[in-house]
C-alpha positions in Angstrom: -76.8 42.8 -29.9 -73.4 44.4 -29.2 -73.6 43.4 -25.5 -74.2 39.8 -26.6 -71.3 39.9 -29.1 -68.9 41.3 -26.4 -70.0 38.5 -24.0 -69.4 35.9 -26.6 -65.9 37.3 -27.4 -65.1 37.4 -23.6 -66.2 33.8 -23.2 -64.1 32.8 -26.2 -61.0 34.5 -24.9 -61.5 32.8 -21.5 -61.8 29.4 -23.2 -58.6 30.0 -25.1 -56.8 30.9 -21.9 -58.0 27.8 -20.2 -56.9 25.7 -23.1 -53.5 27.3 -23.0 -53.1 26.7 -19.3 -54.1 23.1 -19.8 -51.5 22.7 -22.6 -48.8 24.2 -20.4 -49.7 21.9 -17.5 -49.5 18.9 -19.8 -46.1 20.0 -21.1 -44.9 20.5 -17.5 -46.1 17.1 -16.4 -44.5 15.4 -19.5 -41.3 17.2 -18.7 -41.1 15.8 -15.2 -41.4 12.2 -16.4 -38.2 10.3 -15.3 -38.8 6.8 -16.6 -41.2 3.8 -16.7 -42.3 1.0 -14.3 -43.5 -2.4 -15.5 -44.9 -5.6 -13.9 -46.6 -8.8 -14.9 -49.3 -8.1 -12.3 -50.4 -4.9 -10.6 -49.0 -2.3 -8.3 -49.9 1.1 -6.8 -48.3 4.3 -7.9 -49.1 7.3 -5.7 -51.9 5.2 -4.1 -53.6 4.5 -7.5 -53.7 0.9 -8.7 -52.0 0.2 -12.1 -51.8 -2.9 -14.2 -49.0 -3.6 -16.6 -46.9 -0.4 -16.9 -47.0 3.3 -16.5 -44.9 6.4 -16.8 -42.9 7.3 -13.7 -42.5 10.9 -12.4 -40.0 12.4 -10.0 -41.1 11.6 -6.4 -43.5 8.8 -7.4 -44.4 6.4 -4.6 -44.5 2.7 -5.7 -46.1 -0.1 -3.7 -45.7 -3.5 -5.3 -48.2 -6.3 -4.7 -47.6 -10.0 -5.3 -45.2 -9.5 -8.2 -41.9 -7.7 -8.6 -41.7 -4.5 -10.7 -39.1 -3.5 -13.1 -38.0 0.2 -13.4 -36.1 1.8 -16.2 -35.2 5.5 -15.7 -34.4 7.9 -18.5 -30.9 8.4 -17.2 -30.1 4.7 -17.7 -30.6 3.5 -14.1 -32.3 0.1 -13.9 -33.8 -1.5 -10.8 -36.3 -4.0 -9.6 -38.6 -3.8 -6.6 -39.5 -7.1 -5.0 -43.1 -8.2 -4.1 -44.5 -6.3 -1.1 -42.0 -3.4 -1.5 -42.7 0.3 -0.9 -40.3 2.9 -2.4 -40.2 6.5 -3.6 -38.4 7.0 -6.9 -36.5 10.2 -7.7 -34.3 11.1 -10.6 -31.1 10.8 -8.6 -32.1 8.3 -5.8 -34.6 5.7 -4.6 -35.8 5.7 -1.0 -36.6 2.1 0.1 -39.1 2.2 2.9 -39.8 -1.5 3.2 -39.2 -4.7 1.2 -36.3 -5.4 -1.2 -34.7 -3.8 -4.2 -32.0 -4.7 -6.7 -30.2 -1.8 -8.4 -27.4 -1.3 -10.9 -26.3 2.2 -9.7 -24.2 4.7 -11.7 -22.4 7.9 -10.8 -24.6 10.3 -9.0 -27.4 7.8 -8.1 -28.0 6.3 -4.7 -30.3 4.0 -2.8 -31.5 5.2 0.7 -32.8 2.9 3.4 -33.6 4.2 6.8 -30.8 6.6 7.5 -28.3 4.9 5.2 -27.2 5.8 1.7 -25.8 3.1 -0.6 -23.8 4.0 -3.7 -21.6 2.1 -6.2 -17.8 2.5 -6.2 -17.4 1.0 -9.6 -19.2 1.3 -12.9 -20.3 -2.3 -12.9 -21.7 -2.3 -9.3 -24.9 -4.0 -8.5 -26.6 -3.8 -5.1 -29.3 -5.7 -3.3 -30.9 -4.0 -0.4 -33.6 -5.1 2.0 -35.3 -3.3 4.9 -36.0 -6.0 7.5 -38.1 -5.8 10.7 -38.5 -2.1 10.5 -34.9 -1.1 11.5 -32.4 -3.4 10.0 -31.0 -2.9 6.5 -29.3 -5.8 4.7 -26.9 -4.8 1.9 -25.2 -7.2 -0.5 -22.7 -6.4 -3.3 -23.6 -8.6 -6.2 -21.0 -7.0 -8.5 -18.4 -4.4 -7.9 -18.0 -2.6 -4.6 -20.5 -0.5 -2.6 -20.1 2.4 -0.2 -22.5 2.9 2.7 -22.7 6.2 4.5 -24.8 7.4 7.5 -27.2 10.4 7.6 -24.3 12.7 8.1 -22.5 11.4 5.0 -19.9 9.5 7.1 -18.6 6.3 5.5 -19.6 3.4 7.7 -18.8 0.5 5.4 -17.2 -0.6 2.1 -18.8 -3.8 0.8 -16.8 -5.8 -1.7 -18.2 -8.1 -4.3 -19.9 -11.2 -2.9 -20.1 -9.8 0.6 -23.2 -8.7 2.6 -23.6 -6.8 5.8 -26.5 -6.3 8.2 -26.9 -2.7 9.5 -28.9 -1.2 12.3 -28.6 2.5 13.1 -28.3 3.0 16.8 -30.7 5.2 18.9 -27.7 7.2 20.1 -26.8 8.1 16.5 -23.5 9.8 16.0 -22.8 9.9 19.8 -22.9 6.1 20.1 -19.6 4.6 21.2 -17.4 3.2 18.4 -16.5 -0.5 18.5 -14.1 -1.8 15.9 -11.8 -4.8 15.5 -9.0 -5.2 13.0 -5.4 -4.5 12.2 -3.6 -1.7 14.0 -1.2 0.0 11.6 0.9 3.2 11.3 0.6 5.5 8.4 1.8 9.1 7.8 2.8 9.3 11.4 -0.7 8.4 12.6 -2.1 5.1 14.0 -5.0 3.6 12.0 -7.3 0.7 12.4 -8.7 -1.2 9.5 -12.0 -2.7 10.7 -12.4 -6.3 9.5 -16.2 -6.2 9.2 -16.8 -2.9 7.4 -13.4 -2.3 5.7 -13.5 1.2 7.1 -10.2 2.9 8.1 -10.2 4.7 11.4 -7.6 7.1 12.6 -6.8 6.5 16.3 -5.7 8.7 19.1 -4.6 7.4 22.5 -1.8 6.2 24.6 0.3 3.1 24.1 -1.1 2.4 20.7 2.4 1.8 19.3 2.7 -1.3 21.4 0.2 -3.1 19.3 1.2 -2.0 15.8 0.9 -4.9 13.4 -1.5 -6.8 15.7 -5.2 -7.4 15.5 -7.0 -5.6 18.2 -10.4 -4.5 19.3 -11.0 -0.9 20.4 -13.8 1.1 22.0 -13.8 4.8 21.8 -15.6 8.0 20.8 -15.6 9.9 17.5 -13.8 13.2 17.5 -15.0 16.3 15.6 -11.8 16.8 13.8 -10.7 15.9 10.3 -8.4 12.8 9.9 -4.8 13.5 8.9 -4.7 10.1 7.1 -6.4 10.4 3.7 -7.9 6.9 3.8 -9.5 7.3 7.2 -13.2 8.2 7.6 -13.0 9.6 11.1 -10.8 10.1 14.2 -11.5 7.9 17.2 -10.3 8.7 20.8 -9.5 5.2 22.1 -10.9 4.5 25.6 -10.1 0.8 25.7 -8.0 -1.5 23.6 -7.7 -5.3 23.8 -5.4 -7.7 21.9 -7.3 -10.2 19.6 -4.3 -11.9 17.9 -0.7 -11.1 17.2 0.4 -10.4 13.6 -1.5 -11.2 10.4 -1.6 -7.6 9.2 1.3 -7.6 6.6 -1.0 -7.9 3.6 -3.4 -5.1 4.5 -0.5 -2.9 5.5 1.1 -3.3 2.1 -2.2 -2.6 0.4 -2.6 0.7 2.3 1.1 1.7 2.3 1.2 1.5 6.1 3.7 0.0 8.6 2.9 -3.2 10.4 5.9 -3.6 12.6 4.6 -5.3 15.7 5.7 -3.6 19.0 6.4 -5.2 22.4 3.8 -5.7 25.0 0.2 -7.0 25.0 -3.1 -6.0 26.3 -4.1 -9.5 27.2 -6.3 -12.2 25.6 -9.6 -10.6 26.6 -10.3 -9.4 23.0 -12.8 -12.1 22.2 -14.9 -11.4 25.3 -14.8 -7.7 24.6 -16.0 -8.2 21.0 -18.9 -10.3 22.2 -19.9 -7.6 24.7 -19.9 -5.0 21.9 -22.1 -7.3 19.8 -24.6 -7.6 22.6 -24.7 -3.9 23.1 -25.2 -3.2 19.4 -28.4 -5.3 19.4 -28.2 -7.1 16.1 -26.8 -10.4 17.1 -23.7 -12.1 18.3 -21.9 -11.7 15.0 -21.7 -7.9 15.4 -18.1 -6.7 15.6 -18.5 -3.0 14.6 -20.4 0.1 15.6 -19.2 3.0 13.4 -20.8 6.4 12.9 -23.7 5.4 15.1 -24.5 2.3 12.9 -24.0 -1.3 14.0 -22.8 -3.7 11.4 -22.5 -7.5 11.2 -21.6 -9.9 8.4 -24.5 -12.0 7.0 -24.3 -15.5 5.7 -25.8 -16.3 2.3 -26.4 -12.7 1.2 -29.8 -11.8 -0.4 -31.8 -13.7 -2.9 -32.2 -12.1 -6.3 -35.3 -9.9 -6.8 -35.4 -10.9 -10.5 -33.3 -10.5 -13.7 -32.4 -6.9 -14.5 -32.8 -5.9 -18.1 -29.8 -6.1 -20.4 -29.3 -9.8 -20.9 -32.6 -10.4 -22.5 -35.4 -8.7 -24.5 -36.6 -7.0 -21.3 -34.6 -3.9 -21.9 -36.1 -3.5 -25.4 -39.6 -3.9 -24.2 -39.1 -1.4 -21.5 -37.9 1.3 -23.9 -40.8 0.9 -26.3 
């Protein structure tokens, strides 16, 4: 009889331990919940099909079907994934693998697409991002301004409100030649170039740069592994070739940056347009390409990106999400 009683007591203790482990696991899972995802149709989360809505956990993979999905994170981040979109959601970032997303980022949150990282530069920033044809990434600033960096954290573009750029990381990566076109200015005793496509400031090193100060030029060069002396600059470029695109027209941008735009004597010739076209062809994303910075080719796009859907905040969508 005593043996049976001991066996029952042992079994009871084992059952209590299992219940406790189960409760702790449930608390751990609940603690890792980061938000909610909703749709009018169905979608897959971690390869399981879901209808309507479900809780979102850190690192969840979402694959939308024929309808867009709305995401509300506990930290206040709101986004939408378009139909046919695949993305992994984390507490501090979303990794867009294919399709399109619309996001209202805040401090500390980013969207990643291919090797690019997109963040907001203002509190009201709203971004639309699309992964196209496997390699290209289209980024549009619906509101505010956006910052785009490469895999090494180097700034490759600043996109102002209403603008959109088409990016394609180059196979050579950071060793790819730099191609930029814009105003050549002087600041803090250094020569800088403000790229007209990406709005990135490059610090230049080379000979005879002073002859084109205040003019619009196109340069080809290589990135140097040294820190820029000019605060605004993202990197230092050793110039291998420079061509004149147009004389003057740089006063406004010089004033904005606190730089000098006194045009010097001499000219490198009128071959700038042909040089820019050659750079575009080399970049591989179309004749509109005028910049390759940090191993990423960039071109302006026409028309931007269509909206994925209304983000919550102007309607009852936000209230229904939080319930």
